[in-house]
C-alpha positions in Angstrom: -10.6 -15.0 -10.0 -8.2 -12.1 -10.4 -5.9 -10.8 -7.7 -8.0 -7.6 -7.6 -11.1 -9.6 -7.0 -9.4 -11.6 -4.2 -8.2 -8.3 -2.6 -11.8 -7.0 -2.7 -13.1 -10.3 -1.3 -10.7 -10.0 1.6 -11.6 -6.3 2.1 -8.1 -5.1 1.4 -7.7 -1.7 -0.3 -4.1 -1.1 -1.3 -2.6 2.1 0.2 -0.6 4.7 -1.5 2.9 3.2 -1.6 5.4 4.5 1.0 8.2 6.6 -0.2 11.8 5.4 0.3 13.3 6.5 3.6 16.9 6.4 2.4 19.0 6.1 -0.8 17.3 3.2 -2.6 14.3 2.6 -4.9 11.2 0.7 -3.8 11.1 -1.6 -6.8 13.7 -2.8 -9.3 12.5 -4.6 -12.5 15.2 -6.8 -14.2 15.3 -10.0 -16.2 11.6 -10.8 -15.9 11.5 -10.3 -12.1 10.6 -7.5 -9.8 12.4 -7.1 -6.5 10.6 -5.0 -3.8 12.6 -3.3 -1.1 11.7 -4.1 2.4 8.4 -2.7 3.5 7.4 -1.7 7.0 4.0 -2.2 8.6 2.4 1.1 7.6 -1.3 1.5 7.8 -3.2 4.7 7.0 0.1 6.4 6.4 1.4 5.7 9.9 3.8 3.1 11.2 1.3 0.8 12.9 3.5 -1.7 14.8 6.8 -0.7 16.5 9.0 -2.4 19.0 10.3 -5.9 19.5 8.7 -9.2 19.4 9.1 -10.9 22.8 9.1 -7.6 24.5 6.3 -5.0 23.8 4.9 -6.8 20.7 3.1 -10.2 21.0 3.1 -12.9 18.3 -0.5 -12.1 17.1 0.4 -8.4 16.7 3.6 -9.3 14.9 1.7 -11.6 12.5 -0.6 -8.7 11.8 2.4 -6.5 11.2 3.8 -9.0 8.6 0.4 -8.9 6.8 0.6 -5.1 6.7 4.1 -5.3 5.3 2.8 -7.7 2.6 0.0 -5.3 1.7 2.6 -2.6 1.3 4.7 -4.9 -0.9 1.6 -5.4 -3.1 1.0 -1.7 -3.2 4.5 -1.1 -4.5 4.1 -3.8 -7.2 0.7 -2.4 -8.2 2.2 1.1 -8.5 5.3 0.1 -10.4 4.2 -2.6 -12.8 2.6 -1.6 -16.1 -0.4 -3.9 -15.5 -0.2 -3.7 -11.8 -0.7 -6.9 -9.9 -2.0 -8.7 -13.0 1.7 -8.6 -14.1 2.7 -11.0 -11.3 3.1 -14.6 -12.5 4.5 -16.0 -9.3 5.7 -14.9 -5.9 9.3 -16.4 -5.9 10.7 -15.3 -2.5 9.8 -13.4 0.6 12.4 -12.2 3.1 11.2 -11.4 6.6 13.1 -9.4 9.2 11.6 -9.5 12.7 12.8 -7.1 15.4 12.9 -9.4 18.4 14.5 -10.1 21.7 17.3 -12.8 21.6 14.9 -15.4 23.2 11.9 -14.9 20.8 11.8 -18.0 18.6 8.3 -17.8 17.0 9.7 -15.9 14.0 8.1 -18.3 11.4 4.6 -17.8 12.9 5.0 -14.0 12.6 6.2 -14.2 9.0 3.2 -16.4 8.1 1.2 -13.1 8.2 2.9 -12.2 4.9 3.1 -15.7 3.4 -0.5 -16.6 4.1 -1.6 -13.4 2.3 0.5 -14.2 -0.7 -1.1 -17.7 -1.0 -4.6 -16.3 -0.4 -4.1 -13.9 -3.3 -2.1 -15.8 -5.8 -3.0 -19.4 -5.0 -0.3 -21.9 -5.8 1.6 -19.1 -7.6 1.8 -17.4 -4.2 3.8 -20.3 -2.6 7.3 -19.1 -2.3 10.8 -19.7 -0.9 11.3 -17.7 2.3 13.9 -16.5 4.8 12.9 -15.2 8.2 15.5 -13.8 10.6 15.3 -12.0 13.9 17.2 -8.7 14.1 18.1 -6.3 16.9 16.4 -3.3 15.2 14.6 -2.2 12.1 14.3 1.3 10.5 11.9 3.7 12.3 11.6 1.0 15.1 9.3 -1.1 12.9 8.6 -4.5 14.3 8.6 -6.3 11.0 10.0 -5.7 7.5 9.2 -7.8 4.4 10.9 -7.8 1.0 9.8 -9.7 -2.1 10.9 -11.1 -5.4 8.2 -11.9 -8.0 8.3 -13.3 -11.5 6.6 -11.3 -14.1 4.3 -12.4 -17.0 
């Protein structure tokens, strides 16, 4: 089953990719890989989840935010790769940044929102290396930001 078919099966429609909010590009393609700049939890053109985990954002909402970030990663890849998501051979690495209070320690569960979607769409090729860190703040007060590196066909 193709990634497009899996997206449809999950009821996911990729949004228009978000424009960069500073001096960077959303995707860099080099040496058989694509690196996607950090994506925030935009939904329907609006930042859907703001604030800090462990304060105004609970774990379930943070996990949903990470999933939204991953959907935005996919939208960037689909827009910037010649054959869209069909060009992705493997998800190599995801990086997760979680805006959190100093005492919030469930960062890995939050980031699973992105990781679980990668595996659901790409199967074993979606299993990836990952870093997840808690940070004091993210751009636009986003609760979660996810970046990615994928290997291309």
